[in-house]
N, C-alpha and C positions, 0 to 999 in steps of 0.2 A: 818182444821184437825191439831192437835198438835202432832208432831212426838214423843214427850216424853210420851204422853198418849197412843199412838197407836204403838205397837211393829212392826206391818207390815209396816207402813209408815217409821219407823226408819230403818228397814232392807232394804227397797226399796231405801231409800236415800243413805244408805251406799254402796249398790251395784252400784248405779249410779255414786257416787263419785269415787269408785275404778275403774270402767270402763273408766271414763274420765281421770284418772291418767295413766292408762295403754295405752291409745290410742296413745300418742306421741311416744311410743316405737314401735308401730306397723306400723305407716305411717310416711313418711318423704318427704323432698324436698331436692334435690341436683342437681347441674348442673356443668358439666365440659365439654368443656372449658367455662370460664366465659362469660356471655352474654355481648354483646356490651354495653359500657357505665358503666360496673361494675368497680368500682375503685380498689377493692381488687382482684387481680388475683390469690391469693393463695387459693387452694381448700381444706379448712379445713373441709368442710361438709362430706368428705369421712370418717372422723374419728368418725362419730356419727351414732348410730343405726337409721335405718336399713341398711345403705349403705354398710358396710362390708359384711353382709349376702347376699345382692343382688349381689354384685360384685363377691363374691365367687361362687354363683350359676351359674352366666354367664360364668366365667372362667372355671369352671368344665365342663359345657356343651361343650364349644369350645375345651377344651383340649382333651376330649374324642372323639369328631368327627373329629378334625383337629390336628392330631398328628405331632410331630416334626421329625418323622422318614421318610426317603425317601421311604422305602418299608416295609409295615406291612400287615399281613393277616387280613381279615375282622373279627372284634370282638376282635382282639388282643389289649392289653393295653400296652402303652409305659412304660417301666420300668426305664428309665434313669432319671437323675436329670434334672429339669427344673427351670428356673428363671422367676420371675414375676416382671414387672415394672409397678408401679402405677403412677397416675398423681402427679404433685408437690403438696406438702402440706400433703401427707399421712404420718402419724406418724409411728414410729417403731412398736408400739403396733398394729396398723392397718395392717401393712405388715404381722406381725406374725399371727394375727387372720385370715386373708384371706388365707394365704398360708397353715395354718393348716387345714382349712375347705376344701380347694380344694383337698389336698391329701399329702401323705408323700414324693412324688417326688418333690414337689414344694418348692422353697426357695426364699426369697426376693432377688432382684437384688442387687449385690454388685460389687465393682471393681474387686474382686478376681474371680467372676464367670462369667465374661464377655463373655467367650467362650461357655457358655451353651445356648441351645435353649431358647429363651425368648419370653414370651407372654406379650403384651403391652395393658393395659387398656387405651384407647384413648378418650373415651367419656362416660359420665355418665349423664343420665337424669332420675331422680326419681321424680314422681309426685303422691303423696298420695299412691294409690293402684296399680299403674302401673309404669314400669321402662323400659328403653332401655339402654343397655350397649354395647359399641363397643369394640371389642378385636381384635388386630392384632395378627394372629397366624403364626408361621413359616410354610412355604410351600416348603420344600426342594425338593419335587418330581417335582416341576415345574421350578426349576432354574438349571443353569449350575453348575458344580462342583465348589465349593468355592464361589458361588454367593448367597448372602442372598436374599431370596424372601419371601414376607409376603402376607397374605390374610386377609382382613377385614371381620369380622363376627359381624353383629348386632343381639343382643339377646333381645327379648321382654319377660318381666316377669310380673307376676301379684301376688299380695299378700296383704300385709297390715294387715288386721284383721285375715288373715290365713297365713300359712307358704308360703314364696315366692317360686314360681315354674316357670320354663321356659314354655312359651306358644308357641313360635316360634322363628326361627332364619333365617337370610338371609346372604348368603355368596356372596361377591363381587369378581370380577375377580382379580386374583393374580397380584400384582404389581400396582394396581390402586391407592392405597393410600400410601403416603410416610411414611417411618419409622421415628417415633418421637425420641427425645432424650431419652436415657435410664436413667430413674430416679432410683437411688439407695436408699436403706433403710437409713434413717437419723440416726445419732448417738443418742444413748439413752440419755435422760435428767434425771438427778438425781433430784427428787423433793426437797430433803433436801438442795442441794446447791443453788437451785433457790429461796428458801425462805430466804436465808441469805442476 
């Protein structure tokens, strides 16, 4: 069958090509920390679709369930500013995209906001249409005054060809996992100066 002579075949072929072009934007692969034997330990995969969307969904779920306030009523939303620390290799644009998706209280981790309650994304595992993201959340109600305590929450998500959504999450005992280094938003890179 010749697609030029058959408009239906031409339309079907065009639909197939468009769906194949759209597929990489829907599914992806990313791993942090790097797998053993991986030479490049910089996690640049976080900067590519769909990783920012998936991470934002996970951080949003954790921040709503595990608030940085010592005492809050059930259903109350934390209103103070919150910082977010992403794995090394996250670009400034990725920081801004994720924090804007999570909510207006979130801001990228910087040297200036080190005193803010901070959520840490410590593990990212995206495999096609499923993902698991680990987030360390502040747990002030479990620590002594002036003592930083954190709780690891693993969030399982599904999506890919459909919008990413949280399927389940698991919280580990407070203080079971060590606090990682606080990664701050990198400086902006001017594309015009890098081309010179």
